[in-house]
C-alpha positions in Angstrom: 24.7 -1.5 -3.2 22.4 -0.6 -0.3 21.7 2.6 1.6 21.2 3.2 5.3 18.8 5.7 6.7 19.9 8.3 9.3 16.5 10.0 9.6 13.0 8.6 10.3 10.8 8.7 7.1 7.9 10.0 9.2 9.2 12.5 11.8 12.8 13.1 10.6 14.2 12.1 13.9 17.7 10.5 14.1 17.2 8.4 17.2 16.3 4.8 16.5 17.0 1.2 17.7 16.8 -2.3 16.2 13.2 -3.7 16.0 13.4 -6.9 13.9 16.2 -8.8 12.1 15.6 -11.9 9.9 16.5 -13.6 6.7 13.7 -13.4 4.1 14.0 -15.9 1.3 17.8 -15.8 1.6 18.1 -12.0 2.0 18.9 -10.3 5.3 16.2 -7.8 6.3 16.7 -5.4 9.2 14.0 -3.1 10.6 14.5 -0.3 13.1 12.0 1.7 15.1 12.2 5.5 15.6 12.4 6.2 19.3 10.8 9.6 18.8 7.6 8.6 17.0 7.4 4.8 16.9 7.7 4.5 13.1 9.1 1.1 11.9 11.3 1.2 8.8 13.8 -1.0 7.0 17.4 0.0 7.0 19.8 -0.7 5.2 17.7 -1.1 2.1 17.9 -1.0 -1.7 18.8 2.3 -3.4 16.2 4.0 -5.6 17.9 2.7 -8.8 17.9 -0.8 -7.4 14.3 -0.6 -6.5 13.3 0.5 -10.0 15.2 -2.4 -11.5 13.8 -4.8 -8.9 10.2 -3.9 -9.6 10.6 -3.8 -13.4 11.8 -7.4 -13.8 12.7 -9.2 -10.5 9.9 -8.6 -8.0 7.4 -11.2 -9.2 10.0 -13.8 -9.9 11.4 -13.3 -6.4 8.0 -13.7 -4.7 6.1 -16.1 -7.0 8.7 -17.8 -9.2 7.8 -16.2 -12.5 7.2 -12.7 -13.9 3.9 -13.5 -15.5 0.6 -13.4 -13.5 -0.1 -16.7 -11.6 -3.5 -18.1 -10.9 -3.3 -17.7 -7.1 -2.4 -14.0 -7.4 -5.2 -13.3 -9.9 -7.8 -15.0 -7.5 -6.5 -13.0 -4.4 -6.6 -9.7 -6.3 -10.1 -10.4 -7.7 -11.5 -10.9 -4.2 -9.5 -8.0 -2.8 -10.8 -5.7 -5.5 -14.4 -6.6 -4.6 -13.7 -6.0 -0.9 -12.2 -2.6 -1.7 -15.2 -1.7 -3.8 -17.6 -2.5 -1.0 -15.5 -0.4 1.4 -15.6 2.8 -0.8 -19.0 2.4 -2.3 -21.0 4.1 0.5 -18.7 7.2 0.3 -18.4 7.5 -3.5 -21.8 6.5 -4.7 -23.5 9.4 -6.4 -20.4 11.6 -6.4 -18.5 9.9 -9.2 -19.4 11.2 -12.7 -19.0 9.4 -16.0 -16.1 11.6 -17.0 -14.2 11.1 -13.7 -10.8 9.5 -13.8 -9.6 6.7 -11.5 -5.9 6.0 -11.2 -4.6 2.8 -9.6 -0.9 3.0 -8.8 0.7 -0.4 -8.7 -2.4 -1.8 -10.5 -0.9 -5.3 -10.9 -3.6 -7.6 -12.5 -5.9 -4.6 -13.1 -8.8 -6.2 -11.2 -9.5 -3.1 -9.1 -9.5 -1.0 -12.3 -12.1 -3.3 -13.8 -14.3 -3.3 -10.7 -14.3 0.5 -10.4 -15.1 1.0 -14.1 -18.0 -1.4 -13.9 -19.3 0.0 -10.6 -19.1 3.7 -11.3 -18.9 3.9 -15.1 -15.8 6.2 -15.0 -12.6 6.2 -16.9 -9.7 4.1 -15.4 -6.0 4.2 -15.9 -3.2 2.4 -14.1 0.5 2.4 -13.4 2.4 -0.9 -13.2 6.2 -1.1 -13.2 6.3 -4.9 -13.7 6.8 -5.5 -17.4 5.0 -8.8 -17.6 1.9 -7.7 -15.6 1.7 -4.4 -17.5 1.8 -6.1 -20.8 -0.9 -8.5 -19.8 -3.1 -5.7 -18.6 -2.6 -3.9 -21.9 -3.4 -7.0 -23.8 -6.7 -7.1 -22.0 -7.4 -3.5 -23.2 -6.5 -1.7 -20.0 -4.8 1.7 -20.1 -1.6 1.1 -18.1 1.7 3.0 -17.9 5.1 1.9 -16.7 5.5 4.9 -14.4 3.9 8.1 -13.2 6.1 10.0 -15.6 4.5 8.2 -18.5 1.0 9.0 -17.1 1.9 12.6 -16.7 3.2 12.9 -20.2 -0.2 11.4 -21.4 -2.0 14.3 -19.8 -4.5 12.0 -18.1 -4.9 13.8 -14.8 -6.1 15.2 -12.4 -8.0 12.2 -11.0 -11.1 11.9 -8.9 -9.8 8.8 -7.1 -6.2 7.5 -6.7 -5.5 4.2 -5.1 -2.3 2.6 -3.8 -3.1 -1.0 -2.8 -0.2 -2.7 -1.1 2.1 -0.1 -2.6 2.8 2.5 0.2 4.9 0.1 2.2 7.2 -0.3 -0.8 8.0 3.4 -1.1 11.1 5.0 0.4 9.5 8.3 1.4 5.7 7.8 1.7 5.0 11.3 3.1 6.7 13.0 0.2 5.1 10.6 -2.4 1.6 11.3 -1.1 2.3 15.0 -0.9 3.4 15.2 -4.5 0.5 13.0 -5.5 -1.9 15.5 -3.8 -0.4 18.4 -5.6 0.1 16.9 -9.1 -2.5 14.2 -9.7 -5.5 14.4 -7.4 -8.4 16.8 -7.7 -8.9 19.2 -4.7 -12.1 17.3 -3.9 -10.8 13.9 -4.8 -10.3 10.7 -2.9 -7.3 8.7 -1.8 -7.6 4.9 -1.2 -4.8 3.0 0.6 -4.2 -0.5 1.8 -1.2 -1.8 3.6 -0.2 -4.8 5.8 -1.0 -4.3 9.5 2.2 -4.3 11.7 0.2 -5.9 14.5 -1.1 -8.9 12.6 0.8 -9.4 9.3 4.2 -11.0 9.1 5.2 -8.0 7.2 9.0 -7.9 7.4 9.9 -8.6 3.8 12.7 -7.4 1.6 10.3 -5.3 -0.5 8.6 -3.7 2.5 10.5 -0.6 3.4 7.9 0.6 5.9 5.7 -1.3 8.4 2.6 0.6 9.3 0.3 0.4 12.2 -3.1 2.1 12.0 -1.6 5.0 14.0 1.5 5.6 11.8 -0.5 5.2 8.6 -2.9 7.9 9.9 0.0 10.1 10.8 1.6 9.6 7.4 -1.6 10.6 5.6 -2.0 13.7 7.8 1.6 14.8 7.2 0.9 14.6 3.5 -2.1 17.0 3.8 -5.0 14.6 3.9 -7.9 14.1 6.3 -9.0 10.5 7.1 -12.6 9.6 6.1 -12.6 5.9 7.1 -10.1 3.4 8.4 -10.7 -0.3 8.6 -8.7 -3.2 10.1 -9.6 -6.5 8.4 -8.4 -9.7 6.9 -10.2 -9.7 3.5 -9.7 -11.7 1.4 -7.3 -13.9 3.3 -8.8 -14.2 6.8 -12.2 -13.8 8.6 -10.6 -13.3 12.0 -7.2 -11.8 11.7 -6.8 -8.0 11.0 -4.0 -8.5 8.5 -4.6 -5.3 6.6 -5.4 -1.6 7.0 -7.6 0.1 4.5 -7.9 3.9 4.6 -10.0 6.4 2.6 -8.9 10.0 2.8 -9.5 13.4 1.1 -7.1 16.3 0.5 -7.3 19.2 2.9 -8.0 22.6 1.2 -5.2 24.2 3.2 -2.3 22.5 4.9 0.2 23.6 7.5 3.1 21.9 9.3 1.9 19.3 11.8 3.7 17.8 14.7 3.8 14.0 14.5 1.9 12.4 17.3 4.1 9.5 18.6 2.9 6.0 19.1 4.1 4.2 22.3 4.3 0.6 23.1 4.9 -0.6 19.5 7.0 -3.6 20.5 4.4 -4.8 23.0 1.6 -4.3 20.6 3.5 -6.3 17.9 4.1 -9.2 20.4 0.5 -9.3 21.5 -0.8 -9.1 17.9 1.5 -11.9 16.6 0.6 -14.1 19.7 -3.1 -13.6 18.9 -2.4 -14.6 15.3 -0.7 -17.8 16.4 -3.5 -18.7 18.9 -6.3 -17.9 16.5 -4.6 -19.8 13.7 -4.3 -22.9 15.9 -7.8 -22.8 17.3 -9.8 -21.7 14.3 -7.6 -22.6 11.2 -10.4 -22.6 8.7 -11.6 -19.1 9.7 -8.1 -17.7 10.3 -7.0 -18.6 6.8 -9.4 -18.7 3.9 -8.4 -21.2 1.2 -7.4 -19.6 -2.2 -9.6 -21.0 -4.9 
């Protein structure tokens, strides 16, 4: 069973048109663009129940052939964690106390949790819906829950820092999710760390990616949820030295919020074409810099 969207997940508009259609690993994937604000989203898509079942036991097998962590994924996430730490260190150094709590939603291999704990000496906790990954994290002594409900029942909140690394693009309603996170789990003076694929450089149209963010629409999503942007970086770490494959954003909750009008992004199709053309040219001319070997 699948569901189709009638409203844009960002602005709520009902006018949209086809943006991209393809078959991803045997599954048809269709994305549309909101003609009001330029937000790109997948529709039709899996229902909420299907998504929960998919991430619990099918996601890793679908993408990497097995549910258990594979060596390549561990290496990539180790390097990604180090890059993320260097991104946030200038902003958080000196402000994170020993009793502070860091929450990594979609913690996967737990590498970011380990980096943050070592760098800041704070407590760390994670949420990982994938059974095999979560069990491996727990075997290594990490405090990881299957869902936010489990975390909330444990009473381990509010948090000083909450991260969603390559998670937001998987969520059906990112604005609502971040809004609820701000209200329930994050301290008023806390930090939000996000990383997503970049629509203008990443071949991001996958069955698991319900949203495709540009820097503009990611910023608008965060602002609609009641956050102010502290830093935004376009980069390729840890996969590329030249291609801006990813968007990393650091934000803080606003003390007061009020309804904001979404600022539209224009020329999305043109920017996507130019970005993907640049990716092809750079990959051909400078292959060793465009794509860093995984080892």
